[in-house]
DOLUMMI-379835 format. One record per residue: x, y, z of N, C-alpha, C in turn; residue in three letters. Coordinates in steps of 0.001 Angstrom, whole numbers, padded with zeros to 6 digits, always signed. Layout:
BEGIN
XYZXYZXYZALA
...
END
This chain:
BEGIN
-021482+089341+027232-020554+089035+028312-020272+087537+028329MET
-019015+087200+028568-018587+085810+028632-017901+085547+029959ARG
-017643+084271+030245-017016+083912+031505-015654+084579+031676LEU
-014902+084725+030562-013572+085317+030693-013638+086832+030903ASN
-014832+087423+030778-014970+088854+031042-015266+089141+032514ASP
-015637+088101+033266-015991+088304+034665-014752+088608+035499LEU
-014871+089580+036374-013768+089930+037266-014357+090584+038503ALA
-013708+090432+039647-014207+091107+040844-014070+092618+040715PRO
-014821+093317+041537-014770+094780+041512-013362+095245+041854ALA
-012924+096372+041289-011572+096876+041599-011430+097139+043100PRO
-010348+096609+043676-010096+096800+045098-010761+095764+045982GLY
-011534+094851+045395-012232+093857+046200-011286+092748+046636ALA
-010263+092472+045838-009308+091422+046188-007944+092050+046434ARG
-007280+091561+047482-006011+092145+047879-004969+091040+047930LYS
-003777+091283+047425-002712+090285+047473-002268+090072+048909ASP
-001874+088832+049242-001411+088571+050590-000031+089176+050783ARG
+000293+089479+052058+001583+090064+052386+002640+088970+052343LYS
+003663+089129+051481+004734+088134+051382+005944+088671+052132ARG
+006129+088157+053371+007200+088671+054207+008470+087870+053988VAL
+009607+088467+054337+010885+087763+054221+011354+087612+052789GLY
+011030+088564+051939+011403+088470+050530+012299+089643+050112ARG
+013208+090024+051000+014178+091053+050632+013903+092386+051294GLY
+014982+093178+051493+014858+094441+052215+014051+095471+051434VAL
+014009+095369+050133+013275+096353+049333+011773+096308+049555GLY
+011271+095193+050035+009824+095076+050236+009360+095790+051496SER
+010288+096071+052400+009902+096647+053677+009576+095589+054713GLY
+009471+094336+054284+009197+093233+055217+010262+092152+055083TRP
+011516+092577+054822+012616+091617+054684+013285+091353+056006GLY
+014436+090679+055981+015246+090346+057154+014437+089687+058262LYS
+013957+090427+059257+013264+089802+060385+011782+089558+060094THR
+011301+089992+058958+009923+089728+058494+008876+090224+059482ALA
+009154+091383+060104+008153+091991+060973+008083+091395+062362GLY
+009039+090477+062692+008989+089820+064002+009892+090488+065038ARG
+010637+091493+064673+011575+092093+065617+012882+091324+065638GLY
+013799+091694+066545+015137+091109+066517+015244+089783+067251SER
+015014+089784+068571+015205+088558+069334+013997+088312+070219LYS
+014021+087191+070893+012962+086908+071841+012095+085741+071424GLY
+011212+085377+072324+010383+084192+072124+009534+084293+070859GLN
+008987+085451+070604+008071+085588+069462+008789+085702+068127ASN
+010124+085887+068140+010840+085961+066871+011222+084581+066367SER
+011176+083591+067249+011606+082239+066869+010464+081488+066173ARG
+010857+080498+065370+009822+079662+064773+009234+078795+065871SER
+007922+078657+065872+007254+077906+066920+007176+078672+068221GLY
+007606+079924+068231+007627+080708+069450+006258+081249+069794GLY
+006186+081900+070918+004923+082474+071365+004374+081679+072530GLY
+003331+082204+073121+002720+081556+074279+001280+081197+073942VAL
+000700+080315+074753-000670+079873+074477-001652+081018+074706ARG
-002831+080946+074128-003839+081991+074350-004211+082070+075828PRO
-004284+083275+076356-004663+083467+077743-003495+083471+078704GLY
-002278+083158+078215-001119+083145+079101-000699+084576+079394TYR
-000412+084883+080668-000099+086251+081062+001279+086345+081681GLU
+002218+085522+081220+003591+085626+081683+003789+085156+083106GLY
+002948+084303+083600+003087+083799+084956+002195+084519+085948GLY
+001693+085697+085558+000717+086395+086410-000541+085535+086503GLN
-001257+085648+087623-002482+084868+087795-003452+085230+086664MET
-003855+084280+085834-004685+084586+084656-006036+085168+085034PRO
-006592+085963+084130-007841+086664+084433-008976+085687+084689ILE
-008964+084534+084029-010067+083583+084237-009979+082938+085617HIS
-008838+083070+086297-008733+082597+087679-008906+083730+088677ARG
-008688+084969+088233-008847+086115+089142-010307+086501+089319ARG
-011101+086317+088288-012493+086772+088337-013369+085777+089081LEU
-014362+086258+089824-015272+085341+090509-016157+084604+089507PRO
-016536+083425+089889-017376+082625+088994-018844+082875+089322LYS
-019690+082684+088329-021126+082848+088519-021796+081505+088286ARG
-022970+081368+088840-023732+080170+088531-024082+079385+089772GLY
-024848+078337+089547-025395+077565+090649-025771+076195+090124PHE
-025480+075164+090892-025908+073815+090542-026805+073304+091658THR
-028021+073020+091324-028983+072538+092304-028753+071045+092521ASN
-028273+070681+093703-027983+069274+093969-029253+068468+094207VAL
-030380+069148+094403-031643+068456+094660-032492+068308+093394PHE
-031975+068749+092248-032740+068697+091001-033061+067247+090623LYS
-034287+067028+090188-034702+065691+089768-034577+065594+088253LYS
-034040+064468+087779-033882+064234+086348-034849+063118+085976ILE
-035784+063431+085093-036796+062454+084701-036493+061905+083318TYR
-036712+060604+083161-036661+059993+081838-037982+060323+081151ALA
-037910+060800+079915-039101+061239+079189-039552+060126+078246ILE
-040835+059776+078317-041435+058804+077404-042684+059446+076827VAL
-042836+059381+075514-044014+059938+074868-045061+058847+074635ASN
-046321+059279+074568-047428+058348+074358-047232+057563+073064VAL
-046734+058236+072019-046521+057567+070737-045514+056435+070812GLY
-044596+056493+071801-043599+055427+071949-044212+054135+072476ASP
-045395+054239+073101-046017+053063+073714-046808+052223+072717LEU
-046889+052659+071463-047678+051912+070477-047071+050550+070174THR
-045759+050358+070457-045142+049057+070187-045451+048020+071253LYS
-046044+048457+072370-046373+047525+073447-047632+046723+073111MET
-047778+045578+073773-048948+044733+073532-050177+045336+074186GLU
-051314+045124+073571-052567+045659+074097-052885+045039+075449SER
-053274+045877+076414-053655+045403+077735-052502+045124+078679GLY
-051271+045352+078235-050133+045048+079105-049920+046154+080138SER
-049161+045814+081189-048837+046772+082244-047473+047373+081919VAL
-047442+048702+081808-046209+049403+081454-045659+050063+082718ILE
-044533+049546+083204-043868+050156+084342-042411+050407+083958ASP
-041595+050796+084936-040198+051128+084635-039458+049947+084027GLU
-039656+048772+084568-038959+047581+084063-039326+047290+082614ALA
-040619+047458+082280-041059+047203+080902-040465+048228+079942ALA
-040367+049471+080396-039805+050520+079541-038308+050308+079320LEU
-037602+049819+080332-036179+049535+080182-035976+048368+079218VAL
-036811+047318+079356-036720+046174+078445-036981+046584+077005ARG
-037932+047522+076813-038269+047965+075456-037238+048942+074899ALA
-036279+049398+075738-035251+050325+075273-035711+051769+075233GLY
-036838+052083+075869-037347+053460+075859-036742+054298+076974LEU
-036194+053648+078004-035592+054356+079132-034205+053782+079348VAL
-033208+054695+079438-031828+054270+079666-031192+055180+080685LYS
-030172+054713+081353-029364+055544+082230-030001+055871+083557GLY
-029270+056690+084365-029746+057070+085694-030883+058067+085576ARG
-031835+057962+086497-032976+058868+086472-033635+058860+087841ARG
-034412+059907+088120-035132+060000+089385-036584+059596+089228ASP
-037009+059330+088021-038389+058945+087774-038667+058957+086285GLY
-039898+058638+085929-040304+058606+084526-041503+059521+084364ILE
-041460+060355+083339-042585+061243+083047-043141+060879+081680LYS
-044460+060749+081606-045138+060424+080357-045675+061712+079746LEU
-045279+061986+078499-045736+063179+077788-046657+062777+076642LEU
-047427+063743+076126-048506+063437+075203-048195+063505+073726GLY
-046946+063459+073316-046637+063540+071892-046933+062210+071208ARG
-047650+062240+070112-047998+061028+069394-049414+060570+069717GLY
-049818+059507+069077-051173+058968+069261-051084+057524+069736GLU
-052150+057072+070411-052207+055677+070878-053643+055199+070763ILE
-053817+053929+070376-055178+053406+070213-055347+052050+070891ASP
-054373+051645+071706-054490+050372+072424-054594+050651+073920ILE
-055405+049878+074645-055544+050101+076091-054327+049556+076846PRO
-053749+050388+077694-052578+050002+078479-052765+050453+079922LEU
-052146+049738+080837-052065+050191+082227-050661+050740+082428THR
-050562+052040+082686-049267+052707+082759-048980+053104+084201VAL
-047802+052690+084702-047373+053061+086054-046108+053906+085931LYS
-046250+055224+086132-045113+056145+086030-045144+057119+087205VAL
-044163+058021+087258-044060+058969+088364-044791+060281+088083ASP
-044763+060747+086834-045444+061988+086451-046121+061803+085101LEU
-047256+062462+084912-047991+062361+083650-048482+063747+083265VAL
-048324+064107+081985-048883+065375+081528-050386+065186+081306SER
-051084+066307+081277-052539+066250+081146-052956+065637+079808GLN
-052246+066015+078730-052608+065483+077403-052320+063991+077316SER
-051237+063525+077964-050921+062094+077941-051987+061309+078694ALA
-052424+061837+079835-053473+061173+080615-054752+061058+079788ARG
-055081+062134+079096-056310+062155+078288-056233+061128+077159GLN
-055079+061015+076497-054944+060081+075372-054985+058628+075836LYS
-054327+058333+076956-054321+056956+077469-055727+056547+077881ILE
-056425+057439+078600-057769+057099+079081-058780+057034+077944GLU
-058602+057868+076905-059532+057792+075761-059319+056515+074944SER
-058128+055914+075045-057853+054656+074358-058322+053466+075191ALA
-058860+053734+076396-059366+052655+077223-058375+052180+078267GLY
-057264+052891+078428-056233+052474+079379-056393+053191+080709GLY
-055532+052822+081662-055553+053467+082973-054132+053929+083304THR
-054058+054935+084199-052771+055470+084609-052683+055414+086131ILE
-051562+054886+086623-051273+054887+088056-050033+055732+088271GLU
-050183+056816+089038-049064+057701+089305-048542+057404+090692VAL
-047243+057034+090769-046635+056768+092072-046185+058095+092676SER
-046324+058232+093983-045901+059469+094624-044394+059408+094842SER
-043725+060510+094544-042259+060552+094666-041832+060812+096093LEU
END
């Protein structure tokens, strides 16, 4: 067998429909678009979802869902991110913003335990995971949790 012997299975490939190529093809003259009207013109037709001026279904149906206006959004900082800080320093919100670890609006800062740390730090945050607390304290650091 050679490359020129390769061919798709019979019936696997189908020629595209060539409309507007004469009356003998069965798709001549109006090319399957009908006689007149918006859809027979080039560029004709309406946008998806348009219902001829009737109130569209996406406006007729009731909406589902809920937005909790009291939800708190916490900036997440991992223990491994604190390795760039100096040993013995106090890590609070201002220090994290200066280091570029916290950006944008937030309701507090939560420290999570991903990564390793081996320098003692004093960390002042709003929430701490159990594994993060364990890693900071095993490195000789302390954690101060502010009440929200």
